[in-house]
TITOR-966026 format. One line per field, with one value per residue (C-alpha): x, z, y; residue number from 1. Coordinates in steps of 0.2 Angstrom, whole numbers, always signed. Each point is the difference from the previous one (the first is absolute). Example, Ala and Ser with C-alpha at 12.3 -4.5 7.8 and 13.67 -1.06 7.14 Angstrom:
! TITOR-966026
east = [+62_+6]
up = [+39_-3]
north = [-22_+17]
n = [1_2]
! end
This chain:
! TITOR-966026
east = [-82_+3_+13_+8_+8_+12_+2_+11_-10_-18_-15_-5_+18_+5_+14_+6_+1_-17_-8_+7_-5_-18_-3_+7_-11_-15_+3_+4_-17_-9_+8_-8_+15_-1_+12_+6_+12_+12_+8_+9_-11_-13_-12_-16_-9_-15_+6_-9_+13_+6_+15_+10_+10_+16_-4_+11_+12_-11_-15_+10_+6_-18_-5_+14_-4_-18_+4_+7_+13_+8_+4_+12_+2_+15_+12_-2_+13_-11_-15_+10_+2_-19_-4_+14_-6_-17_+9_-11_+7_+7_+2_+9_-5_+15_-6_+18_+18_+8_+14_+15_+6_+18_+8_-10_-17_-3_-19_+1_+13_-11_-15_+9_+7_-18_-7_+11_-8_-18_-12_+1_-11_+6_-10_+14_+15_+9_-3_+3_+18_+0_-9_+7_-12_-15_-16_-4_-19_-4_-10_-19_-9_-17_-9_-17_+4_+12_-8_-15_+11_+7_-16_+6_+8_+15_-12_-8_+17_+12_+15_+14_-2_+13_-6_+12_+8_+9_+17_+16_+0_-17_+7_-13_+13_+6_-17_-2_+16_-6_-17_+9_+9_-15_-13_+3_-4_-16_-9_-16_+8_+1_+9_-8_+10_-9_+7_+8_+17_+15_+5_-16_+7_+15_-10_-12_+14_+7_-16_-1_+18_-4_-15_-12_-11_-16_+4_+5_-12_+4_-13_+1_+1_-16_-8_-2_-19_+4_+16_-8_-11_+15_+10_-15_+2_+19_+9_+17_+6_+18_+10_+17_+7_+19_+1_-2_-18_-4_-15_-12_-19_-3_+6_-13_-13_+4_+1_-17_-8_+5_+15_+15_+14_+18_+11_+18_+10_+4_-3_-16_-10_+4_-7_-16_-4_+9_+2_-16_+9_+13_+16_+13_+17_-3_+3_+1_-12_+4_-3_-16_-5_+3_-12_-13_+1_+0_-17_-8_+6_-7_+17_-2_-16_-9_+2_-13_-15_+1_+18_-5_-14_+11_+14_-12_-8_+16_-2_-18_-4_-7_+16_+12_-10_-1_+19_+1_-13_+9_+16_-10_-8_+18_+6_-16]
up = [-37_+18_+9_+17_+8_+14_+9_+15_+7_-5_+5_+12_+2_-8_-12_-18_-2_+9_-12_-15_+5_+4_-15_-12_+8_-1_-18_-5_+7_-9_-16_+2_+8_+15_+14_+16_+12_+13_+13_+16_+6_+13_+2_-9_-13_-11_-18_-16_-1_+12_+11_+8_+15_+6_-10_+4_-13_-5_-2_-10_-11_-2_-5_-12_-9_-2_-11_-17_+6_+17_+3_+15_+8_+4_-1_+16_+4_+13_-12_-16_+2_+1_-14_-11_+4_-8_-17_-6_-9_+13_-1_+14_+2_+8_+10_+6_-3_+9_+10_+5_+17_+0_-5_+12_-6_-9_+0_-11_-11_-2_-4_-14_-7_+0_-8_-15_-4_+2_-10_+9_+0_+6_+1_-7_-11_+16_+8_-16_+2_+15_-9_-17_-12_+10_-9_+5_+5_+10_+16_-1_+11_+7_-13_+7_+17_-4_-16_+8_+9_-16_-3_+14_-7_+7_+9_+10_+6_+14_+7_-3_+4_+2_+0_+5_+14_+13_-2_-5_-18_-4_+3_+11_+10_-16_-4_+18_-2_-17_+7_+14_-13_-9_+14_+3_-18_-2_+17_-5_-6_+11_-1_+3_+2_-1_+5_+15_+4_+13_-6_+6_+17_-8_-13_+12_+11_-16_-3_+17_-1_-15_+8_-13_+12_-6_-18_-1_+3_+1_-5_+3_-15_-10_-12_-18_+3_+14_-8_-16_+7_+8_-16_-9_+12_-1_-12_+0_+3_+5_-2_+7_+0_+4_-2_-18_-4_-13_-7_+11_-1_+13_-13_-12_+13_+3_-18_-3_+14_-7_+11_-7_+2_+7_+1_+3_-16_+5_-4_-10_+7_-16_-11_+10_-2_-17_-3_+10_+16_+7_+6_+13_+5_+12_+18_-5_+11_-9_-17_+6_+8_-17_-9_+13_-1_-19_+1_+14_-7_-18_-8_-5_-11_+1_-14_-13_+5_-16_+4_+17_-7_-13_+12_+13_-14_+0_+18_+1_+8_-17_-10_+12_+3_-19_-2_+14_-9_-16_+8_+9_-16_-8_+14_+4]
north = [-75_-6_+11_-2_+15_-3_+17_-1_+15_+4_+10_+6_+4_+16_+3_+0_-18_-3_+13_-8_-18_+6_+11_-14_-13_+10_+5_-18_-5_+14_-5_-18_-10_-11_+7_-7_+8_-7_+11_+1_+14_-7_+14_-2_+11_-2_-4_-6_-15_-13_+4_-14_+8_-9_-16_-15_-6_-14_+12_+12_-14_-5_+18_+2_-17_+6_+15_+4_+12_+7_+18_+2_+17_+0_-15_-10_-13_-8_-2_-3_-19_-3_+11_-7_-18_+4_+1_+15_+15_+13_+19_+9_+19_+8_+15_+6_-3_-16_+8_-11_+5_-6_-16_-11_+5_-16_+2_+16_-8_-16_+11_+9_-16_-7_+16_-2_-16_+4_+12_+16_+16_+17_+17_+11_+2_+5_-17_-9_+4_-12_-14_-2_-8_+5_+7_+18_+1_+16_-2_+5_+12_-2_+11_-3_+7_+14_+8_+9_+13_+7_+11_+11_+16_+9_+13_-15_-7_+4_-7_-12_-19_-14_-18_-14_-10_+10_-6_+11_-7_+8_+17_+8_+8_+9_+6_+7_+9_+7_+5_+10_+10_+6_+0_+19_+4_-10_+3_-9_-17_-15_-17_-16_-16_-16_-17_-9_-6_+1_+17_+9_+6_+8_+8_+7_+6_+9_+8_+7_+6_+10_+7_-7_-10_+9_-2_-18_-14_-19_-12_-19_-12_+0_-13_+7_+4_+12_+7_+5_+14_+8_-1_+8_+15_+2_+12_-8_-18_-1_-17_+5_-18_-1_-19_-6_-5_-13_+10_+10_-5_+14_+13_-6_+1_+18_+4_-8_+9_+17_+4_+9_-12_+3_-15_-4_-3_-18_-18_-3_+15_+10_-14_+0_+19_+3_+18_+5_+3_+12_-10_+4_-7_-14_+5_+19_+10_+16_-7_-8_+17_+8_-12_+3_+19_+0_-9_+10_+17_-5_+1_-18_-2_-17_-13_-1_-11_-10_-4_-7_-10_-8_-4_-8_-10_-11_-4_-5_-17_-6_+6_-8_-16_-2_+0_-13_-11_+1_-7_-13_-6_-2_-10_-11]
n = [1_2_3_4_5_6_7_8_9_10_11_12_13_14_15_16_17_18_19_20_21_22_23_24_25_26_27_28_29_30_31_32_33_34_35_36_37_38_39_40_41_42_43_44_45_46_47_48_49_50_51_52_53_54_55_56_57_58_59_60_61_62_63_64_65_66_67_68_69_70_71_72_73_74_75_76_77_78_79_80_81_82_83_84_85_86_87_88_89_90_91_92_93_94_95_96_97_98_99_100_101_102_103_104_105_106_107_108_109_110_111_112_113_114_115_116_117_118_119_120_121_122_123_124_125_126_127_128_129_130_131_132_133_134_135_136_137_138_139_140_141_142_143_144_145_146_147_148_149_150_151_152_153_154_155_156_157_158_159_160_161_162_163_164_165_166_167_168_169_170_171_172_173_174_175_176_177_178_179_180_181_182_183_184_185_186_187_188_189_190_191_192_193_194_195_196_197_198_199_200_201_202_203_204_205_206_207_208_209_210_211_212_213_214_215_216_217_218_219_220_221_222_223_224_225_226_227_228_229_230_231_232_233_234_235_236_237_238_239_240_241_242_243_244_245_246_247_248_249_250_251_252_253_254_255_256_257_258_259_260_261_262_263_264_265_266_267_268_269_270_271_272_273_274_275_276_277_278_279_280_281_282_283_284_285_286_287_288_289_290_291_292_293_294_295_296_297_298_299_300_301_302_303_304_305_306_307_308_309_310_311_312_313_314_315_316_317_318_319_320_321_322_323_324_325_326_327_328_329_330_331_332]
! end
């Protein structure tokens, strides 16, 4: 099968949508299909399939006409006319909710109206409520990159890690507050925050105000290959999101790397980790501190290894790509 993936943002850009598009493209190729990617991301990277960066409308139409099916990630009003003109089956992967910002937000309203008429895929039951009729196919994690670290036992691990864009919605400020509450009880533990974003100066200022400067490290955004070794050394990954997440690939990466998981009970995050994580109320630093303390003190025993393996098997690239291919074959 010939597949065109239109991903608005794509590798080497880093993020959940970018990871989904790359992992699916690589897995479709591995399973013997021909994949082409079109994207608005101009930075280059070496990949085993052709990538057309910022194609013209005419070029995008040509690419879409040359394939059996098009997967668009997400719905793009600007690119939709060229894709529809090709008259090929089209699947829209919705990574997040389409929020309507007031009565004058015609673009969001138009997107929702179009989404109702096209075949849609969402990564969680949570997001399916925003796109009625869509098929739920969970996002995959990069199993080849994040699996090796799981061999490290608890005695070889230390510290708490958070990975995400440094914006208020990701909740790093809640984690810093929570860490400050338990730092005195666990003198050897450190917190590592990995990512970039506009909230970093405020977060660094809060760390200084709490007197945690030597115990909190900030690391710039990292590609998966550089991130994996750090997760393999961490004892806990915290995902303290305060804005609703559609799913949470980063939580799967942490779980696969052998981290104990603590996530906010919000959006699609609980679906990503199942019953293999401790959950806390969104934005509640005291509740998050309780979860961290329970793990560090040994009061919360780790989940069975077999349960982790069985859970992760549902989210491997092959498992997820196979579900997409089943859908494509029905439509093509």
